[in-house]
C-alpha positions, 0 to 999 in steps of 0.5 A: 635161320640167320640167328641159328647161323650166328649161334653156330658160328659163335659156338665154333668160335668159343670152341676154337678159342677156349677149347684147344682140344677141339682143333686139329693139327695134322702136322703136330704130334699128339700130346704125350704126358710122358714126353711133355714132362721132359725138359730137353736141351735145344735141338733134342727130341725125345720118344717114349718107347714103352712102359714096362710096368704097364705091360706087366714087365716089372720095373727096368734098371739095366740094359745093353745092345747086342751085336744085332742092334737089339736092346736087352733089359732087366727088371730089378726083381724079375726077368730079362727081355730082348727087343727090336727097336723101331727107327727114330721117327717111326709111326709105331714106336712100340718095340717087339719084345720077347722074354729071354729064355735059356734053352735047357735039356729040360723044358722050363715053365714060362713063370720060372725066372732063369736069369734076371734081377740084373743091375748090370748088363753087357754084350761083349765077347759074343756073350751077355754078361749079367750082374745079378743082385739077389739073394737066391730064393724059390723065385730065382735060385741064383745069387749075386754075382757075375754071370756069362750067357752064351749061345753055343749052337748058333740058334740065337738063343742062350743055352749056357750059363756060367757063374764067373764070380759069386759075390756076397752082398745084395740090395740097393748097395749090392753088385751093380754094373759091368762094362768093357775095358778100353783095351778090348780084352777086359771087363770092369765091374762095380759094387756098393759098400754092402758087397764084400770084396771077393778074393782077388788075384791082385790088389792095386790098392794094397789090402791093408785097409783100416779106419785110419782116423783119430776122430772119435768113432760114432756109427750111424745112430739109426744103424745104417751100414754100421757093420760095413768095413773098408774097403767100402764100394769097389771096382774090379777088373777081370778077363772075359772068362772071369779067371783073373781078378784085380781090385782096381779101386775102392773107398766108395759108398754106392756108385751104380755105374762106371764109364771110360772116356776116349783116353781110357780114363775111368769115371763114376758117380758116387752117392751121398749119405743123405741122413748125414746132412748138416754133419761135418763128414757129409760128402755130397754125390760126386763125380770121381776120376777112378785111377789105378789103386785109388782110394776114395775114403768111405768109412762107416758112420762119422769115419769118412775121410776128408777129400783133402787127405793125401791118402785118398783122392778128391772128386772131379766135381761135387754135384750135390744131393741125389741118388746116382744111377747110370753113367755113360760117355758120349763119344759115340753119340750122334750129338753136337761136338760139345757132348762127345767128350761129356760124361752123362750122370743120372740122378734117380731121386731128382730126375736129372741127367747131368752132362759133365763136361770134362777138361784135362787138368794135369794128370786128371780132369776138371768138370763143369755141370750142365743139366742135359735132361730132367723131368718131374718125376723121372726116377732114372735108372740106366742109359746107353748110346744105341747103334743109331747114336741116340741116347736110350734111358729108362726109369723105374727101380723100387717097383716104381712105374717104369718107362723106356725113352730115346733121345736124339739130336734133331739136326743131323747135319750139325751133329757131326760124325758118330766116330769117337773124339780122340783127345791128346793125353797130357804129359802128366796123364802119361806119367801117371799111367807109367807109374800105374804099371808098377801097381800090380807086383814088385818090380826092380825098376819101380823105386828108382822111377817112382821116388822122384814123383813123391814130391810132384805137385800133381796130386794124382801123380804123387798118389800113384807114385806112393802106391807104386812104392808101396808095392815094393818090399819095405826093406828096399825103400824105408831107409830112403824115407829117413834120408830124404830131405824134401818135405813133400817126399818124406811126408809121402814116404811116412804115409807109405810106412804107416800103411806098410811098416810095423810099430818098430818104425813109429819113433823114427817116423815121428822124428822124421816128420818133426824135421819139417819146418812147419812155419814155412809150409803151405796149407796143403803141405801142413794138411799132408804132414798132420795127416802123416802124424795121424796115420802113424799114431792111429796105426801104431799108438802113442810113443814114449812121453818124451817123444809125445811131448816133442810132437805136442810142442811141435804142433800145439803152437800152430793151433788154431790155424784158423783154417777149417781143414787144418784145425779139424786135423790138429784138434783130433791129433792134439786131443789124442796126444792130450795136449795142454790147453787144447780143450780151452782152445777148442771150446773157444773155437766152438763158441766162435761164430762161423760163416754159413758159407764156410761151415757147410759142404752143402754150399760147396756143390755144383747144384744149389741144394734149394733147387732140388727140394721141389723136384722130389719132396719125398727126398727134398724134405731133409734138404729143406729142413736142414737149409732152414736152420743148418748146423755149423759143421765146424762146431759139430766137429770140435764138439765130437773131438772133445767128447772123448777127452777125459782129462784137463777139464775145469768146471768152467770149461765143462759148463761152456761145453755142455751148454753147447749141446743144448744149443745144438739140438735147435738146429736142423740136420739130416735124419741122423743129426740128433742121434749123432749129437746125442751119442757124443753128449752121452759119451762126454757125460760118461767121464763125469763124476757120478755126483755131477752127472744129473746136473750136466745131463739136464744142462746139455738138453736131455729133456729135449730128447725122445726116449730113443735119443735119436729125435726131439721129444716135442712130437710123439711119433707113430707106433706103426707098423705102417704100410704103403697105402694105396687107393684100394685100401681106403674102402676097407679102412673106412668100412666100420667107420672111424670109431672112438678117436683120440684127438691128441694122437691125431694132432701128433700124427699131423705133426709127425707126418710133417703135415704141420710144416706146410699146412695151417690147422686152427691157427697153428702150422706152416703157410706154404700149403692151404689152410686145412681148418675147414677141410672137414666141411668141404670134403668127404673122408674118402676124398681126404685120404685119396688126396693124401695117398695120391697127391698128384691126382689134383694139383691146385694152381694156387699152390702149384710149383713152376718149372722155370727153364733158363737160357743156360739150359738149367731149370729151377723149380719153385713157387712163383710168389711175385714178379716185376718187370725184371725178376721172378721171386720164387720160394723153394723151401716149404720150411722157410717160405719167406726165403725167396730167390730172384730169377732175372727174367732176361735169363728165362726161356719158359716157365710152366706149372708143374703137374707134380704136387709139392706135397710128397706121397707116402706121408702116412706110410709110417702110420698103422690103420688106427693112427690113420683114423686118428689123423683123419678125425683130426682133419675132420675136426679142424683141430677142435678137440670139442668137435662132435667126432670125439663125442662118445657114441 
């Protein structure tokens, strides 16, 4: 009896110590993996409200609260829903949801989508505004555009649909969000660069868009956005009835959302082109202050403008790599004061909500980034501040699993009032807005008021002044340009003439620019002046030989300036002018080592690129590869400038130039890097005499390339067509066995699916993942495939990454390699596992293993079924071509 009691007590003790799930905590909420994966700032709590995808409601991407406090949401590829949300802390958090139906005279079946496919929703003016992103089809007849839904009979059901503006464009770069204007009388809408700008009544940025670039044009070698032209993505303003439209701003790539702050200033979060990683024209995701008539310089391919150019505006903050989605402002949130003047910016790819703390800086703002919330994975779509002052956000998009969350501050007495925080505008802000009043139509007072501000040192004021001038008839101000003695003012005046005048003014414009005392100019003044030369030449062509030689004599002595931005401008202008000696000068620059910190815009971001890799390896792999051997971007720029210079070459210069290409193919860049370099190489080869072509073609690396010229030829890629493989595909795939397999093709699939980057096979491959040589002796074919298709199903702690939370609220993801009393050492890049980052332990709040595999899903989705079988056979064989699986049956 005594022995049995001891055994019972021992069992209870073991259960208590080793099996925490045996214990009961009446005051502690049950663990919820959807909440547990979130990293929140101190004092904040999160609630999971519903998983639409698990309830056959699709994948949600947009939402708004109506005037009764109900949340309205939209499935990206489906209908609208309206719901009552339980109070914060309620025992049952599940919303009461109804599928929105539009009452019509003719009854409509439940399966019919009457309104949906919305990437923007807004309740305003007693109506629901819906930004549809869709090409009409049998499932949903309505096409892209802004629609207004109204309840005309007061029965709380919509019965009227009005199309306010049809839009030509759709997909992920189509029409996006709609928000209310700060005046309480208007709406603002935003669209990506695959959406044509519809006809507008007013163009605050005059509709005279050109590429305006003497840089040799190379479009994306993989075809992305090659047919898209200026103005790129755009923002427009309209009235509640959609009768009057103004183009407010343009030159974006693909921002999804916009938000106003308490001062009535507008902000967006623009996307990058991740295939351009490693290229000199790459622009990271960035927060932009969107002012009246602003231009942000997106052009297709390599034509994107530098943020330093005076005819476009710079960002408030470069964030880094990612996929921007929701943007909202915190002034009405029941949050601590620091978050009330904060812009919240959502990144879909890497699952981060950034808090951008804005500070007035002249007529614009500076910004500091904080990681407000993150999760692995957390494909963020849209967010809104609710009537209760909480932040509601959703995940989903691209038919991914979708969730709705609520985040609230759990210390109400310190949260302060939910009323807006009102900051006094700066004097410069007031001046800029006065200038913007002249951005709609000719005004007799505009020239007198705006002209003095062309020389203002605040760049946003200077820009607003030039746009005000451009809205006036050219004959009223062109002579003022030629009489002006202030260098800043006449430089801006020539830029305005380049955009508004005609070719008859070209020589006068060039001669005016030659009046500047180039040697006495500051760095930014030189950039502005050279850009003015470029705009004049690009719009109106070369002048006479005499004037051309005068411009060469003026600019050539200053090249190289040993300043990256200035030298880029000078190199392309002097190449266009065929300046003597510019080829040799440029090749010398091409051969001069460039510090990586100076050479890469990936380093000039608020987010460390390496910190993103393991947050989402599917998107982080391009970053990882590029960081492992990043190209010197300044060299790439010079090489492309020279690619279309026809005369002035010597055999020695050609030898040095074409050898550079061979070397350039050794670097790692985004998906389009090799194609861009090869297209420039081929353009340069086209200028050679026929008898020299073969020699320089080989010298420049032709043998290194695949047949398409967009990739290196060391691995044969999959033929496809692939598909999105799922667990249920495994049984049919293996039903007839593997059959006679091809060892070489299996090895190629192992490499082209980037398995070899992380895994060793028979002594070859990477070391950041487990050695797979003995895989076939331990696992079945079904187990191997399920691990490839669903890598998160089982994550070995031996190879798992850790999420390390820091005192400043940020987090770092990587594999902890070692630690001592002072530091953790972590590896973040599977392509460069020996590159370690030290994290001081005194800055660490917590660290835990990630439940997300470092191996991305979808690696075999490019492979057809026979290629999958070849890969599987290669894994079974352990990389042995003599394995029995390859023996003839």
